C-alpha positions as a printed NumPy array, in Angstrom:
array([[ -6.665,   4.757,  31.383],
       [ -6.784,   4.25 ,  35.142],
       [ -8.495,   6.786,  37.367],
       [ -6.191,   9.2  ,  39.186],
       [ -6.873,   8.583,  42.862],
       [ -5.813,  12.003,  44.093],
       [ -8.458,  13.836,  42.045],
       [-12.134,  13.987,  42.98 ],
       [-15.059,  13.935,  40.515],
       [-14.598,  17.665,  39.866],
       [-10.869,  17.269,  39.174],
       [ -9.788,  18.842,  42.481],
       [ -6.889,  17.425,  44.471],
       [ -7.746,  15.509,  47.636],
       [ -6.118,  13.119,  50.061],
       [ -7.337,   9.558,  49.489],
       [ -9.306,   7.984,  52.335],
       [ -7.457,   4.774,  53.203],
       [ -9.378,   4.127,  56.445],
       [-11.191,   1.02 ,  55.209],
       [ -8.102,  -0.624,  53.721],
       [ -6.491,  -3.486,  55.646],
       [ -3.065,  -3.12 ,  57.193],
       [ -0.5  ,  -5.078,  55.171],
       [  3.271,  -5.19 ,  55.05 ],
       [  4.556,  -2.778,  52.417],
       [  8.085,  -2.462,  51.065],
       [  9.451,  -0.115,  48.423],
       [ 12.934,   0.13 ,  46.939],
       [ 14.051,   3.193,  44.993],
       [ 17.337,   3.978,  43.284],
       [ 19.115,   6.916,  41.677],
       [ 22.585,   8.147,  40.764],
       [ 24.669,  11.257,  41.018],
       [ 27.248,  11.505,  38.254],
       [ 30.41 ,  13.571,  38.644],
       [ 33.887,  14.146,  37.318],
       [ 36.555,  11.598,  38.177],
       [ 38.351,  14.202,  40.335],
       [ 35.243,  14.761,  42.476],
       [ 34.693,  11.018,  42.739],
       [ 38.27 ,  10.606,  44.018],
       [ 37.782,  13.366,  46.621],
       [ 34.73 ,  11.556,  47.966],
       [ 36.4  ,   8.145,  47.848],
       [ 39.499,   9.387,  49.68 ],
       [ 37.489,  11.308,  52.294],
       [ 39.013,  14.648,  51.309],
       [ 35.796,  16.656,  50.866],
       [ 36.12 ,  19.645,  53.205],
       [ 32.566,  19.366,  54.574],
       [ 33.217,  15.854,  55.891],
       [ 32.138,  12.269,  55.257],
       [ 29.88 ,  12.714,  52.234],
       [ 28.383,   9.23 ,  52.147],
       [ 27.534,   9.034,  55.857],
       [ 25.965,  12.489,  55.95 ],
       [ 23.938,  11.728,  52.788],
       [ 22.787,   8.412,  54.268],
       [ 21.512,  10.121,  57.414],
       [ 19.874,  12.883,  55.346],
       [ 18.034,  10.297,  53.233],
       [ 16.745,   8.435,  56.281],
       [ 15.644,  11.675,  57.947],
       [ 13.907,  12.905,  54.79 ],
       [ 11.96 ,   9.671,  54.337],
       [ 10.413,  10.193,  57.771],
       [  9.207,  13.658,  56.702],
       [  7.78 ,  12.748,  53.301],
       [  4.206,  13.691,  54.229],
       [  5.435,  17.192,  55.14 ],
       [  7.065,  17.592,  51.717],
       [  4.54 ,  15.923,  49.383],
       [  1.128,  17.513,  50.037],
       [ -1.179,  14.503,  49.535],
       [  0.987,  11.816,  51.161],
       [ -0.256,  10.195,  54.343],
       [  2.016,  10.327,  57.382],
       [  3.326,   6.802,  57.934],
       [  4.896,   4.867,  60.749],
       [  8.029,   3.527,  59.079],
       [  9.298,   0.284,  60.577],
       [ 12.555,   0.47 ,  58.594],
       [ 14.404,   2.792,  56.269],
       [ 17.75 ,   1.794,  54.816],
       [ 19.772,   4.076,  52.555],
       [ 22.838,   2.658,  50.846],
       [ 25.315,   4.822,  48.932],
       [ 27.794,   2.957,  46.759],
       [ 30.666,   4.494,  44.855],
       [ 30.577,   3.436,  41.204],
       [ 33.745,   4.101,  39.269],
       [ 32.041,   3.35 ,  35.945],
       [ 29.736,   6.396,  36.252],
       [ 31.834,   7.901,  37.934],
       [ 29.543,   8.716,  40.818],
       [ 27.367,   7.37 ,  43.565],
       [ 24.475,   4.914,  43.275],
       [ 21.876,   5.473,  45.989],
       [ 19.404,   2.755,  46.981],
       [ 16.694,   3.259,  49.599],
       [ 14.402,   0.651,  51.104],
       [ 11.363,   1.715,  53.131],
       [  9.077,  -0.649,  55.077],
       [  5.856,  -0.289,  56.985],
       [  2.775,  -2.22 ,  57.992],
       [ -0.165,  -0.048,  57.134],
       [ -2.914,   1.014,  54.764],
       [ -0.835,   2.768,  52.119],
       [  2.467,   2.231,  50.356],
       [  5.953,   3.563,  51.022],
       [  7.051,   4.358,  47.461],
       [  7.189,   8.091,  48.118],
       [  9.254,   7.58 ,  51.266],
       [ 11.848,   5.51 ,  49.38 ],
       [ 11.94 ,   8.001,  46.48 ],
       [ 12.274,  10.935,  48.886],
       [ 15.162,   9.213,  50.676],
       [ 17.041,   8.749,  47.381],
       [ 16.33 ,  12.318,  46.254],
       [ 17.497,  13.981,  49.453],
       [ 20.553,  11.717,  49.743],
       [ 21.54 ,  12.726,  46.195],
       [ 20.972,  16.419,  46.961],
       [ 23.148,  16.033,  50.059],
       [ 25.997,  14.508,  48.035],
       [ 25.694,  17.47 ,  45.681],
       [ 25.672,  19.983,  48.541],
       [ 28.677,  18.474,  50.252],
       [ 30.795,  18.247,  47.078],
       [ 29.611,  21.334,  45.166],
       [ 32.72 ,  23.314,  46.152],
       [ 34.705,  20.817,  44.064],
       [ 32.178,  20.544,  41.209],
       [ 28.962,  22.324,  40.341],
       [ 28.27 ,  20.208,  37.234],
       [ 27.302,  16.987,  39.038],
       [ 24.095,  15.46 ,  37.67 ],
       [ 21.386,  13.765,  39.705],
       [ 19.806,  11.186,  37.396],
       [ 17.477,   8.272,  37.   ],
       [ 15.607,   8.404,  40.323],
       [ 13.009,   5.662,  40.091],
       [ 11.02 ,   3.029,  41.914],
       [ 12.846,  -0.282,  41.517],
       [ 10.298,  -2.508,  43.236],
       [  7.405,  -2.523,  45.641],
       [  5.6  ,  -5.231,  47.559],
       [  2.22 ,  -5.31 ,  49.262],
       [ -1.033,  -3.43 ,  48.933],
       [ -3.923,  -3.694,  46.482],
       [ -1.776,  -3.173,  43.392],
       [  0.493,  -6.053,  44.402],
       [  4.149,  -6.45 ,  43.584],
       [  5.941,  -4.302,  41.022],
       [  9.433,  -4.889,  39.664],
       [ 10.863,  -2.078,  37.553],
       [ 14.454,  -3.101,  36.981]])
């Protein structure tokens, strides 16, 4: 079993020292879904949700959240993000919204948490904006799809 890097020899949580690591380009892509009733899906698709443009607001929320990841996740390093892209796509087969976030940086540590945070907050924003129409929406399957760069190399998870 691999050693957990955020625990010291006594099992206490600590922030990993990445100072000696080289700067490399790092990219992470995360994805998740929010499932809903067909009626709610149609309200979002037709732009009839009373709070406004659900997909645009959720996109902006996801981007904003990714930039604040280190404030939300206690042991994450603050990063200079060179790019964050959040895409929300309506998927009639769910029915619901598929959210994909890509985060990029050049630095000493990865951007997986930033991409995952972007997806999570975008999904929560969709829920918040449409909850007057449906409170039974389900946020599901938030996961890292792929990452590139760093000591652990490339990972493809889908």
